[in-house]
N, C-alpha and C positions, 0 to 999 in steps of 0.2 A: 286745333281745338277739336274737343271730343263733342258732338252733338245729342241731343236724345230729344226727340221730339214724343209727346204725350198728349192724350186725352184724361180730364181728371174726372172722374163720377166717386159715388159711394150710393150703398144700399142697407138702409138701417143706421144711418150714419158711421159705418165701417168704410175705409177710405178705398178705391179700386184706380190704381192709377194705368191705363193701357199705355203700354210703348209701341209708340208709329213707328218710327224708324231711329235707328242709330244701332241694332244689332245686326251682324253680320251673317250672311247664311248661316244656319248653325249644324254642324255636322250631325250626322245619325238617322238609322231610317224610321226607327220609334218615336215617339215623343217620349218615354221613359230614354234610349239612345242619347237623345239632345240634351234631357237633362244631365244625364250621366259625363256626357262631354263638358256642359257648363259647369257642374261641381269639381270637377279636375282640372277645365284647363283655361277656364275664363269666367271667373266666377267674379271679376272685380267692376263690370258694371251695374250687376245686382244692387253693390254695397254701393256704388255712387246714387242708384234711380231710390233706392231704399234708405237708407242712412239719411241724418242731419249732415249740411244744411238744406238738404234736398226734401228728406223726407221726416221720419220720426221712427222711432222704437216701434211704433204698432200702425206704421204704412205696408200697404198689401198691393199688391199690382200682378200685372199677368204682359206675359211676352206673346203675341199671336204669330204660330208659324205654320205652316200647309200641315193640313190633317195626311196623315197617311190609311186612314180609311176611306174609301170613296164616297161613302155615304153623309160624311160630315162636310160641315161648310168652312169650319175654321178648326185648327188645332187652335191649342195654348197651353204654354207654361207659366203656372201661376207663381210669384216669388215673394219671398217677407223675409223678415229682419235677421232670420240664422240659414234660410236655404230656401227650399223650393215645396211647394203642396204637393200633394196627391191630388188634392181636390178643392175647391170652393164655390159655395152655393151662394154666397153674396158676390161673389164674380161671377159667376154662370148668372144671376139674375142681369146686372148691370151689363156685360156682356152679348144678353139676348138684345136689349137694347141698343145699345153702341152698333151693332150687326145689322138688326131691322135699319137706323136712322141712318147710317154712312150706306146701305142700299148695298150690303157685303153676302144677300140671302139670294138665293138664286131663285126661291120663289114667294115673293110677298104675297100675302093674301089677308084677306079683309072676312072676319073683324080680326082674328090670329093669324099670326105666324110662326111658324115652326123654325127652331132653328138649331140646325146637330151642332154641339160641340164636342168635338175630342179633349178629352180632360188628360191628365195623365192615367187615372182609374180608369178610365172609359169613355164610351160614346155616352154622353148627357142631352136630353129634348131640351130645350125651350121652349115655351109658345108665349109668345108676345104679343100683346093686347096690341092692335093696329088699326086707325081708321080710314087711312088713308094718305093721313097727311102727317098723324103725331101717332108714335107708340107711346105704352102704357106699360102699366102690372104686368108684372114677367110669372110665371110656374115653370119648375123643371121638374123631369123623372128624372129620379137616382139612377146608378147602377144597383144590379142585386148589392142588398145590403143586409144585413142578419147581425143576431146577438151572438158574440162570440164565448163569451164565459159570463158567470156569473158567480158571484159572490167572492171576488179575488181581493187577499187582505194582503195588505205590505206594511212596514214600517217605517212612516215618516217623520225624519227630525222635527225635533219641537210640537209636531203634532200627532204621534204615539201611530196606533194601530186603526189604520184607512181603510175601509171594505168599499169594493167598485164594482160596476158590472163594465166589461169590455163589449164592444157595440163596432162592427163595422159599417161606414155610410159614405164611402168614398176615401176614408183614411180610418186608422182604429181609435176609437175614443172611447176613454175611462169616462163613465158617468157616478156622479157622487153625491151624497145628499149634503146640504152645507150646514145642515145638525151637526154633521161631525165633527166641525171646525168649530162647534160655538159660535156660529155665527147666522145671519139669512142673505137672502139672495138681494137681497139692497146692500149688505156691506160696503163698504169702500172700496174701490177699485182697486188702490193698495194690497188692503188685506185679502181681496181678492185675487189677484195677483199671485201675493204670497206662498199661499195658502194652497191652490189650487196647482203653481207651479211647483211648488216643495213636491208636490204628492207627483204631477206627472213625470218628473227627474228621477223620482225612487223608481216610477213604473220603469222608466226605460234600460235602470237598472238591470232590476230586477225580474224582469216580466217578462218573456218574450212571445210574440204573435205571430202567425203565418199563415196569409191568405193562402189561399186553396189555388188560384190560379197564376197571381202576379206575384214572386219573390220580393220584387223592388217595393209592393206596398207594404212590404211584411216587417213594420216599425210603429213603434206609440207616437203616431202624431200630433193628438192633442186630449186634453182633460175636458168636463163641464162641472160646474157646480150647478145641482137642481136645486128647484124646494120642494122636490120629492113628491110631489102630487102625480103620482105616476098613473093611479088607475084614472080610467075613460070619466073625462066630465064634460062641460062646453067651457068649464072655469079657463080663465087664463093661467097659464103657466110659466114659472118664469125659471130663465138658465143663464148661466153667463161660461163662455169659450174660454179657455187661455190654450196657446198652440205654440207651436213652433219653439224661438226661446222666451215663452211670458211674454207672448203676447195677449191683448186683450179684444177679443172680438168685439165693437160696436155692435152688430148685427145682431139677431139672434142664433147667428153662426147655421147657415144652409146645411153643409152635410154633417153638423152638430145635431141640429132637428133632424135630419134624417137620421141619425145613427140613436138617437133618443127614443123616435118612432120604430125601429127596429127592434130596440132593446123591449120597449111596451109591448110590440106584439111577437117578439120572440118568449115573453111573460106569460103570455094569454091577457093582456091587460088591454087593448085595443083589436078592434074588426078592422077588415077589409072596409072602406068607406065611411070610415069613421074621422072626423077633421077632430084637429087640436089648435090652439092658438096658442104660441110660444111668447115669451116677452121678453125682450133685451134689457144690459142695466140703461138704454139712454129711452127705454117704452118704446122702442121700435117693435114692430109684430112681425113674424111669419106665420101665417097658415100651413099645417103638412096633416097629409094621411097615406095609408096604406092601400095601394091600388090594386096590386096585385102578387100572388106567390109565386113564387120562383125557387130555384137551388143557386147555390153556388157553390160547386163543389159536392160535398156531403152536408153542407148545411143549408137550414132550412131558411130563407131568404124572402126580401118585401121588396118590391117597388115602389118608392115612398114618390109622393107629390107633394112639393112647396110652395109657396106662393107669396107673393111679397104683398103687403097690407101697404095702404096708400093711406091716407089720412088729414182807544177805551179810556185807556188810564193817563197819556200823555199828552197834551194840547200843544200844538206849536201855531205859529203865527208868521206868516209872511211881512214884512214892513209896508208893502204899498199892494200886494196883489192879495185879496183875500180869499182867492179861490186855487190859491197856491199850498194855503194851509192844512195839510196833513200829510202824514206821513205815509211817504211814494215807495220807503223800501227799505233793507235794510243788507247790511254786507258783513259777511264774515272775511277776517281778517290774518293775516300771518303773525301780526303782530310788528312786522319790522316797518316801524313806524319812523324812527331816525335815517337822516338824512342817508343814503348811499348808494353805490353805483349798482347794486346788487339786485337782481330782481325781486318783486313783491308778489305774494298770490293774496287774490280775492274770490269771494265768489255772491253774487246777488241776488235776493229773491225779493221779488216786489209785486204790485197787484193784487190777484190771489194766488200767492204761492209760486209765481213764476219762475223758474230759475233761468239766468242770464246765462247763453253759452259765450258771450263775450266777454272782456274783462270789466262791459259796462261803461259808456262813456261816463256820463250821470253821474254815478258809482263813482270813477275815478278824479273826476273834478271833485266831486264831495272829499273824498278820501282827503286831495293834496290840500284843500280849503281846511280840512282836520288839522292836518300835518304844519301848514302855514297857520295858522290860527295858534296850536302850540308850540310856534317856535323852531319847530322842527326842520323845517325847509325854508329855502332863500329864494329871493326871485329870480329865476333864470333856473333854477338847478331842477333837475329833466332826472324823472324816475320812471322803473318799465313796470308795468304791472299785467300778469297773468291771470287766464281765467282757467275753469275746470278742463277746457279742452286743449289749453296747450297755447291757446292765440294771445296776443299782447299787444298792448296799446303805451305806447311813452304819453306820460304830460307832465305841464312843467309851470308854475305860476309864473307869468309875464308883469303883472300890473297890479299895485296896489288903490283898490279904489274903496267909497263907501256907499251899503246899501242902509237906506234909512239910517239907525244908530249905531249900524256895524261893521266893523270892520270888516273889507271886504277883499275880493281878488279876482282876478279873470284869470283862468287855466285855459291853456293848449293843450288837448289832446289830437294826438297822434295814432293813426291804423290804417286797415288794408281793408278796403270794399270789395267784392268779385260778384262776376255775373254767375249765375245759377242758370237760369234757362226763362223763358217765357210763358203765362199762363193767361187763360180765360175763363174767370170765374164767371157760373150761368147760377140761377135759383128759379126753378118753375114754381108758378102759383101752388101748387098742392103738396111741395116738399116743403113739411112742418119743420122736420127734423135737420132738412138742408140751411135751415136759419140760421144754426148754431149751435151748438154745446159744447161742454166740458166734463171731463172726468175727472174726480179728484185722484 
């Protein structure tokens, strides 16, 4: 049996799963060499850890590896739903705390401990607040970041001509004003995912980028939809990042915020030392400022400091129990209600539009009750129900009973459950977002 041990964290609501055990030693002299090996030879554990049922479409994580830079405390390979990320600011913030809390830093100092993390894009310095007992907020200094290109035009199916700036902040990001999609930054997550995801995919096809030093970083990593408030002010600015295979960042996106500061600095809209606050779709905020002018190849670049901010119509009535008298779910079916041994498919939507990955045990029970009530199935006859994932349950009516004045039936449902791991969930007192949120 394959076993992976992880620690679960989040930054601004964006999940961060740190893989502690389970991976063998990964071949490669450099971190980018290790990533290339994983892509070609050993990608299946990433899917197991990131994808359902252990993860989800927007899950993000990290594999800890020995650094090849002598000054680094740790090396990290970032993983996502599509593959491997060149940089992750929210990950650096969580990983900084993790390194301090686990005692993995060479020199713990009060009131701030420096953690040097070798990311695929280069060495990133995290500064972790530490009082000798507990770690706190984290800032990090980016790799050299720069405005790569202004006013790049791309024709996006269903959206027409879209104009973006391209900026590097650990990965190449396209930055686009929400008004170009006739939406605002507070639009639904699904609309943002669709519009920005389509733009990113088209840019990957039509527009090529080249990092001056690292060819392995020369691809369009992400796109950020912004509120367009690029002139410097102390007002909170909003943005939302879509990356990898249309993953939606819950945090303001550390490397995306870096790219946005680099864009504004390259356009002369912000000066060294000026701080801006960026808010994500969950309400989480990062502060960021350009702190040092540098060069990256022929590009005028900047080091950016990013800091985490702490801070109707149809009624039903159960005959006995009024607390059950509400519509819990709806099931879409293939319409194959007449009894047969053929597999029949359905999908259940319940609660606040939750989509059941299984065939839905209570939904299958309801469907058997419907068929029994319509005289389409007899006691003891077994049917097989398949979900959208291909999982199956078997079900049969086994006993006729009464429920109030209703002719009812007892249904036997059979399926399999599997262990996927163990977790310990914690909540810190000042972690407001960690109390829970949902994206529509």
